[in-house]
N, CA and C atoms of all chains as a GROMACS GRO file, in nm:
protein
  564
    1MET      N    1  17.026  -9.124 -17.501
    1MET     CA    2  17.137  -9.066 -17.446
    1MET      C    3  17.236  -9.078 -17.423
    2PRO      N    4  17.344  -9.065 -17.426
    2PRO     CA    5  17.470  -9.177 -17.364
    2PRO      C    6  17.454  -9.202 -17.200
    3SER      N    7  17.509  -9.304 -17.168
    3SER     CA    8  17.535  -9.334 -17.029
    3SER      C    9  17.593  -9.280 -16.926
    4ALA      N   10  17.719  -9.245 -16.993
    4ALA     CA   11  17.767  -9.142 -16.882
    4ALA      C   12  17.872  -9.021 -16.979
    5LEU      N   13  17.819  -8.898 -16.917
    5LEU     CA   14  17.868  -8.767 -16.971
    5LEU      C   15  17.997  -8.741 -16.932
    6PRO      N   16  18.078  -8.653 -16.954
    6PRO     CA   17  18.187  -8.605 -16.904
    6PRO      C   18  18.133  -8.496 -16.801
    7ARG      N   19  18.207  -8.468 -16.731
    7ARG     CA   20  18.183  -8.427 -16.555
    7ARG      C   21  18.100  -8.236 -16.597
    8TRP      N   22  18.200  -8.178 -16.683
    8TRP     CA   23  18.120  -8.040 -16.706
    8TRP      C   24  18.020  -8.077 -16.783
    9LYS      N   25  17.992  -8.156 -16.890
    9LYS     CA   26  17.865  -8.178 -16.934
    9LYS      C   27  17.751  -8.226 -16.802
   10ALA      N   28  17.790  -8.334 -16.750
   10ALA     CA   29  17.705  -8.341 -16.635
   10ALA      C   30  17.656  -8.232 -16.528
   11TYR      N   31  17.761  -8.111 -16.470
   11TYR     CA   32  17.715  -7.998 -16.418
   11TYR      C   33  17.593  -7.946 -16.528
   12ALA      N   34  17.635  -7.923 -16.628
   12ALA     CA   35  17.572  -7.830 -16.696
   12ALA      C   36  17.401  -7.888 -16.725
   13TYR      N   37  17.389  -8.040 -16.733
   13TYR     CA   38  17.260  -8.088 -16.707
   13TYR      C   39  17.163  -8.086 -16.626
   14SER      N   40  17.276  -8.048 -16.469
   14SER     CA   41  17.198  -8.068 -16.330
   14SER      C   42  17.140  -7.885 -16.317
   15LEU      N   43  17.181  -7.818 -16.408
   15LEU     CA   44  17.111  -7.659 -16.400
   15LEU      C   45  16.980  -7.629 -16.452
   16PRO      N   46  16.961  -7.705 -16.558
   16PRO     CA   47  16.796  -7.635 -16.558
   16PRO      C   48  16.666  -7.660 -16.516
   17THR      N   49  16.708  -7.762 -16.360
   17THR     CA   50  16.590  -7.758 -16.288
   17THR      C   51  16.589  -7.642 -16.201
   18LEU      N   52  16.692  -7.599 -16.224
   18LEU     CA   53  16.685  -7.467 -16.154
   18LEU      C   54  16.555  -7.331 -16.211
   19LEU      N   55  16.589  -7.367 -16.360
   19LEU     CA   56  16.502  -7.273 -16.422
   19LEU      C   57  16.322  -7.318 -16.401
   20LEU      N   58  16.345  -7.472 -16.348
   20LEU     CA   59  16.182  -7.581 -16.410
   20LEU      C   60  16.216  -7.689 -16.338
   21PRO      N   61  16.154  -7.704 -16.223
   21PRO     CA   62  16.213  -7.845 -16.149
   21PRO      C   63  16.099  -7.976 -16.259
   22GLY      N   64  16.257  -8.051 -16.271
   22GLY     CA   65  16.224  -8.181 -16.340
   22GLY      C   66  16.293  -8.165 -16.499
   23LEU      N   67  16.320  -8.037 -16.493
   23LEU     CA   68  16.372  -8.011 -16.613
   23LEU      C   69  16.464  -8.097 -16.691
   24SER      N   70  16.589  -8.060 -16.603
   24SER     CA   71  16.708  -8.138 -16.604
   24SER      C   72  16.704  -8.308 -16.706
   25HIS      N   73  16.592  -8.391 -16.534
   25HIS     CA   74  16.526  -8.508 -16.586
   25HIS      C   75  16.456  -8.500 -16.728
   26TRP      N   76  16.386  -8.430 -16.751
   26TRP     CA   77  16.337  -8.398 -16.897
   26TRP      C   78  16.423  -8.438 -17.013
   27LEU      N   79  16.568  -8.360 -16.959
   27LEU     CA   80  16.652  -8.358 -17.085
   27LEU      C   81  16.718  -8.430 -17.117
   28LEU      N   82  16.738  -8.538 -16.971
   28LEU     CA   83  16.843  -8.678 -17.012
   28LEU      C   84  16.717  -8.753 -17.044
   29GLY      N   85  16.610  -8.756 -17.090
   29GLY     CA   86  16.545  -8.817 -17.144
   29GLY      C   87  16.462  -8.925 -17.017
   30ARG      N   88  16.474  -8.885 -16.896
   30ARG     CA   89  16.354  -8.920 -16.805
   30ARG      C   90  16.204  -8.834 -16.805
   31ARG      N   91  16.135  -8.853 -16.879
   31ARG     CA   92  16.028  -8.760 -16.946
   31ARG      C   93  15.919  -8.807 -16.823
   32GLY      N   94  15.938  -8.897 -16.759
   32GLY     CA   95  15.812  -8.973 -16.695
   32GLY      C   96  15.876  -8.928 -16.536
   33ARG      N   97  15.930  -8.958 -16.542
   33ARG     CA   98  15.994  -8.866 -16.393
   33ARG      C   99  16.010  -8.764 -16.374
   34ALA      N  100  16.056  -8.671 -16.524
   34ALA     CA  101  16.062  -8.507 -16.492
   34ALA      C  102  15.908  -8.478 -16.487
   35VAL      N  103  15.794  -8.512 -16.530
   35VAL     CA  104  15.677  -8.466 -16.496
   35VAL      C  105  15.650  -8.473 -16.412
   36ALA      N  106  15.627  -8.604 -16.313
   36ALA     CA  107  15.604  -8.625 -16.196
   36ALA      C  108  15.683  -8.524 -16.037
   37PHE      N  109  15.835  -8.510 -16.126
   37PHE     CA  110  15.901  -8.417 -16.056
   37PHE      C  111  15.831  -8.302 -16.036
   38PHE      N  112  15.808  -8.217 -16.160
   38PHE     CA  113  15.739  -8.130 -16.159
   38PHE      C  114  15.635  -8.061 -16.113
   39CYS      N  115  15.556  -8.207 -16.069
   39CYS     CA  116  15.431  -8.158 -16.034
   39CYS      C  117  15.407  -8.145 -15.869
   40ILE      N  118  15.538  -8.246 -15.824
   40ILE     CA  119  15.539  -8.265 -15.688
   40ILE      C  120  15.589  -8.131 -15.643
   41VAL      N  121  15.696  -8.117 -15.687
   41VAL     CA  122  15.778  -7.983 -15.632
   41VAL      C  123  15.682  -7.847 -15.643
   42GLY      N  124  15.626  -7.851 -15.792
   42GLY     CA  125  15.482  -7.731 -15.801
   42GLY      C  126  15.379  -7.742 -15.711
   43ALA      N  127  15.330  -7.848 -15.670
   43ALA     CA  128  15.252  -7.835 -15.567
   43ALA      C  129  15.303  -7.836 -15.412
   44THR      N  130  15.404  -7.907 -15.394
   44THR     CA  131  15.476  -7.826 -15.269
   44THR      C  132  15.501  -7.671 -15.303
   45PHE      N  133  15.498  -7.650 -15.364
   45PHE     CA  134  15.568  -7.438 -15.399
   45PHE      C  135  15.414  -7.376 -15.358
   46SER      N  136  15.360  -7.468 -15.445
   46SER     CA  137  15.163  -7.375 -15.481
   46SER      C  138  15.132  -7.389 -15.316
   47VAL      N  139  15.152  -7.533 -15.234
   47VAL     CA  140  15.039  -7.509 -15.141
   47VAL      C  141  15.189  -7.395 -15.029
   48GLY      N  142  15.238  -7.413 -15.020
   48GLY     CA  143  15.314  -7.312 -14.914
   48GLY      C  144  15.285  -7.177 -14.954
   49LEU      N  145  15.265  -7.153 -15.057
   49LEU     CA  146  15.192  -6.981 -15.048
   49LEU      C  147  15.056  -6.942 -15.065
   50LEU      N  148  14.965  -7.106 -15.052
   50LEU     CA  149  14.846  -7.078 -15.028
   50LEU      C  150  14.826  -7.084 -14.871
   51LEU      N  151  14.934  -7.125 -14.827
   51LEU     CA  152  14.925  -7.168 -14.680
   51LEU      C  153  14.993  -6.991 -14.609
   52HIS      N  154  15.030  -6.877 -14.673
   52HIS     CA  155  15.104  -6.811 -14.639
   52HIS      C  156  15.220  -6.782 -14.611
   53GLY      N  157  15.294  -6.888 -14.635
   53GLY     CA  158  15.440  -6.909 -14.622
   53GLY      C  159  15.494  -6.808 -14.682
   54ALA      N  160  15.634  -6.786 -14.650
   54ALA     CA  161  15.734  -6.671 -14.683
   54ALA      C  162  15.837  -6.719 -14.743
   55LEU      N  163  15.862  -6.621 -14.881
   55LEU     CA  164  15.976  -6.647 -14.972
   55LEU      C  165  16.102  -6.570 -14.916
   56PHE      N  166  16.171  -6.618 -14.804
   56PHE     CA  167  16.265  -6.512 -14.731
   56PHE      C  168  16.313  -6.450 -14.802
   57PRO      N  169  16.400  -6.305 -14.772
   57PRO     CA  170  16.495  -6.264 -14.828
   57PRO      C  171  16.626  -6.283 -14.790
   58PHE      N  172  16.729  -6.286 -14.806
   58PHE     CA  173  16.817  -6.312 -14.807
   58PHE      C  174  16.936  -6.213 -14.653
   59HIS      N  175  16.850  -6.126 -14.688
   59HIS     CA  176  16.860  -6.022 -14.530
   59HIS      C  177  16.816  -6.008 -14.449
   60ALA      N  178  16.701  -6.138 -14.455
   60ALA     CA  179  16.583  -6.134 -14.359
   60ALA      C  180  16.591  -6.088 -14.190
   61PRO      N  181  16.543  -6.116 -14.112
   61PRO     CA  182  16.560  -6.026 -13.969
   61PRO      C  183  16.687  -6.097 -13.868
   62ASN      N  184  16.618  -6.282 -13.907
   62ASN     CA  185  16.694  -6.357 -13.810
   62ASN      C  186  16.782  -6.492 -13.888
   63TRP      N  187  16.870  -6.550 -13.821
   63TRP     CA  188  17.002  -6.642 -13.878
   63TRP      C  189  16.865  -6.748 -13.932
   64LEU      N  190  16.778  -6.779 -13.876
   64LEU     CA  191  16.671  -6.860 -13.939
   64LEU      C  192  16.581  -6.900 -14.041
   65TYR      N  193  16.538  -6.743 -14.050
   65TYR     CA  194  16.470  -6.686 -14.166
   65TYR      C  195  16.593  -6.700 -14.300
   66ARG      N  196  16.725  -6.690 -14.212
   66ARG     CA  197  16.804  -6.679 -14.367
   66ARG      C  198  16.824  -6.806 -14.415
   67LEU      N  199  16.850  -6.897 -14.269
   67LEU     CA  200  16.880  -7.058 -14.369
   67LEU      C  201  16.753  -7.134 -14.459
   68GLY      N  202  16.629  -7.075 -14.376
   68GLY     CA  203  16.501  -7.082 -14.475
   68GLY      C  204  16.566  -6.995 -14.622
   69ALA      N  205  16.586  -6.891 -14.621
   69ALA     CA  206  16.622  -6.807 -14.763
   69ALA      C  207  16.723  -6.945 -14.836
   70VAL      N  208  16.809  -6.980 -14.766
   70VAL     CA  209  16.918  -7.025 -14.847
   70VAL      C  210  16.842  -7.155 -14.924
   71ALA      N  211  16.764  -7.222 -14.867
   71ALA     CA  212  16.662  -7.350 -14.888
   71ALA      C  213  16.572  -7.317 -14.993
   72GLU      N  214  16.547  -7.205 -14.990
   72GLU     CA  215  16.400  -7.161 -15.087
   72GLU      C  216  16.486  -7.167 -15.228
   73MET      N  217  16.566  -7.070 -15.191
   73MET     CA  218  16.716  -7.059 -15.284
   73MET      C  219  16.707  -7.198 -15.381
   74GLY      N  220  16.714  -7.297 -15.325
   74GLY     CA  221  16.747  -7.407 -15.451
   74GLY      C  222  16.633  -7.424 -15.566
   75LEU      N  223  16.544  -7.377 -15.520
   75LEU     CA  224  16.421  -7.392 -15.615
   75LEU      C  225  16.404  -7.252 -15.759
   76GLY      N  226  16.533  -7.165 -15.732
   76GLY     CA  227  16.566  -7.113 -15.851
   76GLY      C  228  16.480  -7.056 -15.912
   77ALA      N  229  16.441  -7.068 -16.021
   77ALA     CA  230  16.372  -6.930 -16.115
   77ALA      C  231  16.208  -6.920 -16.008
   78PRO      N  232  16.106  -7.004 -15.970
   78PRO     CA  233  16.036  -6.963 -15.899
   78PRO      C  234  16.017  -6.882 -15.802
   79TYR      N  235  16.156  -6.917 -15.676
   79TYR     CA  236  16.196  -6.835 -15.578
   79TYR      C  237  16.208  -6.729 -15.659
   80ALA      N  238  16.285  -6.659 -15.773
   80ALA     CA  239  16.297  -6.533 -15.788
   80ALA      C  240  16.220  -6.442 -15.824
   81LEU      N  241  16.101  -6.541 -15.948
   81LEU     CA  242  16.042  -6.465 -15.986
   81LEU      C  243  15.881  -6.425 -15.860
   82GLY      N  244  15.913  -6.504 -15.776
   82GLY     CA  245  15.782  -6.482 -15.688
   82GLY      C  246  15.827  -6.387 -15.570
   83ARG      N  247  16.000  -6.388 -15.519
   83ARG     CA  248  16.032  -6.210 -15.511
   83ARG      C  249  15.995  -6.082 -15.578
   84ILE      N  250  16.009  -6.138 -15.711
   84ILE     CA  251  16.023  -5.994 -15.816
   84ILE      C  252  15.856  -5.955 -15.805
   85VAL      N  253  15.746  -6.043 -15.823
   85VAL     CA  254  15.680  -5.984 -15.832
   85VAL      C  255  15.604  -5.974 -15.686
   86GLY      N  256  15.638  -6.047 -15.578
   86GLY     CA  257  15.633  -6.002 -15.456
   86GLY      C  258  15.504  -6.094 -15.403
   87LEU      N  259  15.548  -6.240 -15.445
   87LEU     CA  260  15.420  -6.333 -15.372
   87LEU      C  261  15.468  -6.375 -15.269
   88GLY      N  262  15.427  -6.409 -15.146
   88GLY     CA  263  15.513  -6.476 -15.054
   88GLY      C  264  15.610  -6.376 -14.917
   89ARG      N  265  15.587  -6.241 -14.992
   89ARG     CA  266  15.639  -6.147 -14.869
   89ARG      C  267  15.645  -6.167 -14.726
   90LEU      N  268  15.780  -6.121 -14.664
   90LEU     CA  269  15.779  -6.194 -14.546
   90LEU      C  270  15.734  -6.074 -14.461
   91ASP      N  271  15.611  -6.075 -14.381
   91ASP     CA  272  15.551  -5.959 -14.292
   91ASP      C  273  15.585  -6.045 -14.172
   92MET      N  274  15.605  -5.955 -14.078
   92MET     CA  275  15.598  -6.001 -13.908
   92MET      C  276  15.494  -6.031 -13.887
   93ARG      N  277  15.409  -5.967 -13.939
   93ARG     CA  278  15.293  -6.013 -13.890
   93ARG      C  279  15.231  -6.116 -13.923
   94ASP      N  280  15.288  -6.180 -13.989
   94ASP     CA  281  15.219  -6.290 -14.088
   94ASP      C  282  15.291  -6.394 -13.957
   95ALA      N  283  15.351  -6.379 -13.902
   95ALA     CA  284  15.468  -6.479 -13.826
   95ALA      C  285  15.347  -6.530 -13.713
   96ALA      N  286  15.237  -6.431 -13.698
   96ALA     CA  287  15.158  -6.500 -13.587
   96ALA      C  288  15.012  -6.546 -13.654
   97ASP      N  289  15.026  -6.616 -13.787
   97ASP     CA  290  14.930  -6.692 -13.879
   97ASP      C  291  14.959  -6.811 -13.773
   98LEU      N  292  14.834  -6.862 -13.808
   98LEU     CA  293  14.848  -7.032 -13.776
   98LEU      C  294  14.903  -7.058 -13.855
   99MET      N  295  14.932  -7.056 -13.958
   99MET     CA  296  14.971  -7.129 -14.066
   99MET      C  297  15.104  -7.111 -14.134
  100PHE      N  298  15.146  -7.018 -14.095
  100PHE     CA  299  15.253  -6.960 -14.150
  100PHE      C  300  15.347  -7.031 -14.115
  101GLY      N  301  15.385  -7.139 -14.013
  101GLY     CA  302  15.509  -7.237 -14.009
  101GLY      C  303  15.507  -7.317 -14.136
  102TYR      N  304  15.364  -7.359 -14.137
  102TYR     CA  305  15.333  -7.502 -14.245
  102TYR      C  306  15.387  -7.475 -14.331
  103GLY      N  307  15.298  -7.314 -14.400
  103GLY     CA  308  15.322  -7.234 -14.546
  103GLY      C  309  15.504  -7.235 -14.576
  104ASN      N  310  15.587  -7.219 -14.450
  104ASN     CA  311  15.700  -7.191 -14.488
  104ASN      C  312  15.784  -7.368 -14.473
  105THR      N  313  15.760  -7.472 -14.407
  105THR     CA  314  15.814  -7.564 -14.425
  105THR      C  315  15.747  -7.654 -14.527
  106PHE      N  316  15.649  -7.626 -14.576
  106PHE     CA  317  15.639  -7.612 -14.760
  106PHE      C  318  15.743  -7.619 -14.837
  107LEU      N  319  15.767  -7.444 -14.841
  107LEU     CA  320  15.792  -7.373 -14.943
  107LEU      C  321  15.982  -7.393 -14.922
  108VAL      N  322  16.034  -7.430 -14.771
  108VAL     CA  323  16.157  -7.492 -14.800
  108VAL      C  324  16.163  -7.638 -14.834
  109SER      N  325  16.089  -7.710 -14.778
  109SER     CA  326  16.096  -7.833 -14.846
  109SER      C  327  16.106  -7.829 -15.040
  110ALA      N  328  15.987  -7.755 -15.058
  110ALA     CA  329  16.044  -7.713 -15.222
  110ALA      C  330  16.167  -7.703 -15.261
  111GLY      N  331  16.218  -7.589 -15.212
  111GLY     CA  332  16.366  -7.601 -15.245
  111GLY      C  333  16.469  -7.692 -15.207
  112LEU      N  334  16.459  -7.747 -15.106
  112LEU     CA  335  16.565  -7.851 -15.080
  112LEU      C  336  16.500  -7.994 -15.179
  113MET      N  337  16.399  -8.008 -15.192
  113MET     CA  338  16.358  -8.112 -15.298
  113MET      C  339  16.405  -8.063 -15.436
  114ASN      N  340  16.436  -7.965 -15.450
  114ASN     CA  341  16.471  -7.921 -15.588
  114ASN      C  342  16.612  -7.930 -15.622
  115MET      N  343  16.713  -7.909 -15.473
  115MET     CA  344  16.860  -7.928 -15.482
  115MET      C  345  16.886  -8.074 -15.542
  116LEU      N  346  16.760  -8.183 -15.443
  116LEU     CA  347  16.806  -8.304 -15.453
  116LEU      C  348  16.789  -8.363 -15.580
  117LEU      N  349  16.714  -8.318 -15.658
  117LEU     CA  350  16.664  -8.302 -15.820
  117LEU      C  351  16.815  -8.314 -15.914
  118MET      N  352  16.873  -8.172 -15.889
  118MET     CA  353  16.997  -8.137 -15.910
  118MET      C  354  17.090  -8.240 -15.910
  119MET      N  355  17.133  -8.292 -15.807
  119MET     CA  356  17.215  -8.392 -15.762
  119MET      C  357  17.159  -8.518 -15.791
  120ASP      N  358  17.031  -8.605 -15.856
  120ASP     CA  359  16.983  -8.680 -15.890
  120ASP      C  360  17.037  -8.667 -16.054
  121ALA      N  361  16.984  -8.556 -16.066
  121ALA     CA  362  17.044  -8.519 -16.229
  121ALA      C  363  17.189  -8.560 -16.307
  122PHE      N  364  17.274  -8.494 -16.181
  122PHE     CA  365  17.399  -8.518 -16.173
  122PHE      C  366  17.499  -8.638 -16.203
  123ASP      N  367  17.402  -8.742 -16.102
  123ASP     CA  368  17.431  -8.858 -16.075
  123ASP      C  369  17.378  -8.950 -16.236
  124ILE      N  370  17.229  -8.922 -16.249
  124ILE     CA  371  17.227  -9.014 -16.406
  124ILE      C  372  17.294  -8.917 -16.540
  125ALA      N  373  17.341  -8.853 -16.532
  125ALA     CA  374  17.439  -8.802 -16.608
  125ALA      C  375  17.572  -8.874 -16.612
  126VAL      N  376  17.605  -8.860 -16.511
  126VAL     CA  377  17.753  -8.915 -16.457
  126VAL      C  378  17.810  -9.077 -16.480
  127GLY      N  379  17.601  -9.118 -16.464
  127GLY     CA  380  17.590  -9.319 -16.539
  127GLY      C  381  17.605  -9.359 -16.386
  128ARG      N  382  17.609  -9.246 -16.248
  128ARG     CA  383  17.609  -9.329 -16.127
  128ARG      C  384  17.453  -9.387 -16.137
  129LYS      N  385  17.370  -9.349 -16.177
  129LYS     CA  386  17.224  -9.389 -16.158
  129LYS      C  387  17.152  -9.387 -16.280
  130GLU      N  388  17.088  -9.532 -16.275
  130GLU     CA  389  16.986  -9.514 -16.416
  130GLU      C  390  16.930  -9.418 -16.462
  131MET      N  391  14.154  -7.241 -14.648
  131MET     CA  392  14.138  -7.409 -14.690
  131MET      C  393  14.272  -7.409 -14.645
  132LEU      N  394  14.325  -7.558 -14.586
  132LEU     CA  395  14.358  -7.591 -14.470
  132LEU      C  396  14.450  -7.552 -14.357
  133ASN      N  397  14.300  -7.522 -14.318
  133ASN     CA  398  14.377  -7.454 -14.227
  133ASN      C  399  14.328  -7.580 -14.065
  134ASP      N  400  14.365  -7.633 -14.105
  134ASP     CA  401  14.369  -7.804 -14.075
  134ASP      C  402  14.564  -7.866 -14.030
  135HIS      N  403  14.566  -7.851 -13.875
  135HIS     CA  404  14.688  -7.873 -13.836
  135HIS      C  405  14.678  -8.028 -13.898
  136PHE      N  406  14.635  -8.152 -13.866
  136PHE     CA  407  14.616  -8.235 -13.970
  136PHE      C  408  14.604  -8.286 -14.083
  137LEU      N  409  14.544  -8.200 -14.158
  137LEU     CA  410  14.562  -8.235 -14.250
  137LEU      C  411  14.668  -8.159 -14.390
  138SER      N  412  14.682  -8.047 -14.312
  138SER     CA  413  14.851  -8.003 -14.345
  138SER      C  414  14.953  -8.125 -14.291
  139LEU      N  415  14.974  -8.176 -14.204
  139LEU     CA  416  15.068  -8.294 -14.189
  139LEU      C  417  15.059  -8.381 -14.317
  140VAL      N  418  14.916  -8.463 -14.338
  140VAL     CA  419  14.873  -8.554 -14.440
  140VAL      C  420  14.922  -8.534 -14.543
  141VAL      N  421  14.901  -8.363 -14.627
  141VAL     CA  422  14.947  -8.373 -14.765
  141VAL      C  423  15.099  -8.344 -14.793
  142PHE      N  424  15.178  -8.240 -14.674
  142PHE     CA  425  15.314  -8.237 -14.673
  142PHE      C  426  15.357  -8.436 -14.661
  143SER      N  427  15.336  -8.541 -14.589
  143SER     CA  428  15.409  -8.621 -14.567
  143SER      C  429  15.381  -8.732 -14.746
  144LEU      N  430  15.196  -8.681 -14.799
  144LEU     CA  431  15.211  -8.739 -14.940
  144LEU      C  432  15.268  -8.694 -14.979
  145LEU      N  433  15.322  -8.542 -15.016
  145LEU     CA  434  15.427  -8.493 -15.118
  145LEU      C  435  15.533  -8.548 -15.131
  146VAL      N  436  15.602  -8.562 -14.931
  146VAL     CA  437  15.745  -8.599 -14.940
  146VAL      C  438  15.732  -8.742 -14.995
  147ALA      N  439  15.633  -8.796 -14.952
  147ALA     CA  440  15.660  -8.966 -14.963
  147ALA      C  441  15.621  -9.005 -15.136
  148LEU      N  442  15.563  -8.913 -15.199
  148LEU     CA  443  15.542  -8.920 -15.348
  148LEU      C  444  15.732  -8.879 -15.385
  149PHE      N  445  15.809  -8.779 -15.338
  149PHE     CA  446  15.876  -8.767 -15.400
  149PHE      C  447  15.992  -8.840 -15.404
  150PHE      N  448  15.996  -8.898 -15.274
  150PHE     CA  449  16.166  -8.958 -15.248
  150PHE      C  450  16.110  -9.136 -15.357
  151ALA      N  451  15.967  -9.154 -15.334
  151ALA     CA  452  15.934  -9.274 -15.431
  151ALA      C  453  16.005  -9.241 -15.572
  152VAL      N  454  15.940  -9.154 -15.630
  152VAL     CA  455  15.975  -9.143 -15.786
  152VAL      C  456  16.129  -9.122 -15.786
  153LEU      N  457  16.203  -9.091 -15.684
  153LEU     CA  458  16.333  -9.037 -15.666
  153LEU      C  459  16.437  -9.207 -15.699
  154ASN      N  460  16.355  -9.290 -15.576
  154ASN     CA  461  16.412  -9.414 -15.547
  154ASN      C  462  16.354  -9.500 -15.625
  155HIS      N  463  16.259  -9.524 -15.645
  155HIS     CA  464  16.185  -9.675 -15.723
  155HIS      C  465  16.166  -9.675 -15.845
  156ARG      N  466  16.176  -9.792 -15.860
  156ARG     CA  467  16.093  -9.791 -16.068
  156ARG      C  468  16.015  -9.900 -16.056
  157ASP      N  469  15.975 -10.006 -15.963
  157ASP     CA  470  15.905 -10.070 -15.956
  157ASP      C  471  15.756 -10.018 -15.919
  158SER      N  472  15.645 -10.078 -15.986
  158SER     CA  473  15.538 -10.049 -15.925
  158SER      C  474  15.540 -10.076 -15.767
  159ARG      N  475  15.546 -10.197 -15.753
  159ARG     CA  476  15.504 -10.234 -15.611
  159ARG      C  477  15.611 -10.149 -15.495
  160GLY      N  478  15.763 -10.165 -15.509
  160GLY     CA  479  15.780 -10.089 -15.430
  160GLY      C  480  15.825  -9.956 -15.435
  161PHE      N  481  15.772  -9.911 -15.554
  161PHE     CA  482  15.692  -9.756 -15.558
  161PHE      C  483  15.576  -9.752 -15.428
  162TRP      N  484  15.506  -9.801 -15.425
  162TRP     CA  485  15.370  -9.801 -15.340
  162TRP      C  486  15.441  -9.836 -15.187
  163LYS      N  487  15.490  -9.884 -15.174
  163LYS     CA  488  15.514  -9.971 -15.084
  163LYS      C  489  15.602  -9.847 -15.009
  164SER      N  490  15.706  -9.802 -15.036
  164SER     CA  491  15.763  -9.654 -15.004
  164SER      C  492  15.690  -9.544 -14.981
  165VAL      N  493  15.556  -9.526 -15.061
  165VAL     CA  494  15.493  -9.409 -15.019
  165VAL      C  495  15.442  -9.427 -14.870
  166GLY      N  496  15.366  -9.605 -14.920
  166GLY     CA  497  15.278  -9.562 -14.756
  166GLY      C  498  15.367  -9.563 -14.641
  167LYS      N  499  15.504  -9.627 -14.688
  167LYS     CA  500  15.623  -9.631 -14.515
  167LYS      C  501  15.675  -9.501 -14.487
  168THR      N  502  15.703  -9.407 -14.613
  168THR     CA  503  15.753  -9.272 -14.587
  168THR      C  504  15.599  -9.182 -14.502
  169MET      N  505  15.481  -9.250 -14.560
  169MET     CA  506  15.391  -9.140 -14.486
  169MET      C  507  15.337  -9.212 -14.362
  170ALA      N  508  15.340  -9.380 -14.365
  170ALA     CA  509  15.338  -9.352 -14.231
  170ALA      C  510  15.430  -9.313 -14.108
  171TRP      N  511  15.528  -9.314 -14.120
  171TRP     CA  512  15.649  -9.336 -14.062
  171TRP      C  513  15.592  -9.172 -14.006
  172MET      N  514  15.614  -9.053 -14.082
  172MET     CA  515  15.575  -8.940 -14.112
  172MET      C  516  15.440  -8.888 -14.007
  173VAL      N  517  15.369  -8.937 -14.065
  173VAL     CA  518  15.233  -8.885 -13.972
  173VAL      C  519  15.222  -8.941 -13.805
  174ALA      N  520  15.253  -9.074 -13.788
  174ALA     CA  521  15.290  -9.139 -13.701
  174ALA      C  522  15.401  -9.083 -13.608
  175GLY      N  523  15.502  -9.064 -13.660
  175GLY     CA  524  15.628  -8.987 -13.567
  175GLY      C  525  15.556  -8.860 -13.544
  176SER      N  526  15.505  -8.767 -13.582
  176SER     CA  527  15.479  -8.656 -13.586
  176SER      C  528  15.370  -8.619 -13.465
  177LEU      N  529  15.269  -8.774 -13.496
  177LEU     CA  530  15.142  -8.764 -13.384
  177LEU      C  531  15.252  -8.762 -13.213
  178LEU      N  532  15.302  -8.910 -13.243
  178LEU     CA  533  15.374  -8.938 -13.115
  178LEU      C  534  15.445  -8.821 -13.069
  179PHE      N  535  15.541  -8.715 -13.155
  179PHE     CA  536  15.625  -8.610 -13.107
  179PHE      C  537  15.516  -8.498 -13.059
  180ALA      N  538  15.409  -8.463 -13.119
  180ALA     CA  539  15.336  -8.407 -13.091
  180ALA      C  540  15.277  -8.426 -12.901
  181TYR      N  541  15.221  -8.549 -12.859
  181TYR     CA  542  15.167  -8.634 -12.794
  181TYR      C  543  15.304  -8.570 -12.659
  182PHE      N  544  15.413  -8.625 -12.727
  182PHE     CA  545  15.551  -8.587 -12.616
  182PHE      C  546  15.600  -8.456 -12.586
  183MET      N  547  15.530  -8.358 -12.643
  183MET     CA  548  15.518  -8.243 -12.617
  183MET      C  549  15.430  -8.192 -12.541
  184LEU      N  550  15.330  -8.255 -12.586
  184LEU     CA  551  15.170  -8.203 -12.511
  184LEU      C  552  15.193  -8.246 -12.338
  185TRP      N  553  15.241  -8.390 -12.305
  185TRP     CA  554  15.290  -8.434 -12.178
  185TRP      C  555  15.415  -8.381 -12.140
  186THR      N  556  15.494  -8.348 -12.182
  186THR     CA  557  15.593  -8.258 -12.078
  186THR      C  558  15.588  -8.112 -12.086
  187ALA      N  559  15.484  -8.075 -12.146
  187ALA     CA  560  15.442  -7.900 -12.053
  187ALA      C  561  15.375  -7.939 -11.996
  188ARG      N  562  15.323  -8.072 -11.979
  188ARG     CA  563  15.205  -8.033 -11.824
  188ARG      C  564  15.260  -7.976 -11.725
   0.00000   0.00000   0.00000
């Protein structure tokens, strides 16, 4: 892999992470880190769902949930698939669940982690980072 | 599963600490040092903040 790619290619390399966490790093030749990121983001996402966290829709009833939706959209395909198959459906009765807040924290964090992975892949691709 | 607040906090801190350690560290020593430090700050900080909230709620 060349040390510095043109910007348009770097943007292109940062996008596959939206399909699968860590995929950009895999394509950039950082295979060990790619597997680690996949496991960490995957575990954060899974624990969030196990704790009854919600994959917020963008038209959620309040602005805090909408902000959560923006963060969770950083997950890309897992968020979209989860929404399509009905995982983490937002049910206002769940808001009283003891672990609802924790589940959301895990899911929002997984989305934000994935956004950071995109930026990291971009930095690697333009040669700003090893 | 994971109905314990403290256990959830520890699991969350561990995942976040591992994420940032993988992101920022290449050497094994720096990696584990970063995991330990981040986890300790997150767990201790959250407990301190929780006690602060308990104290101000009285």
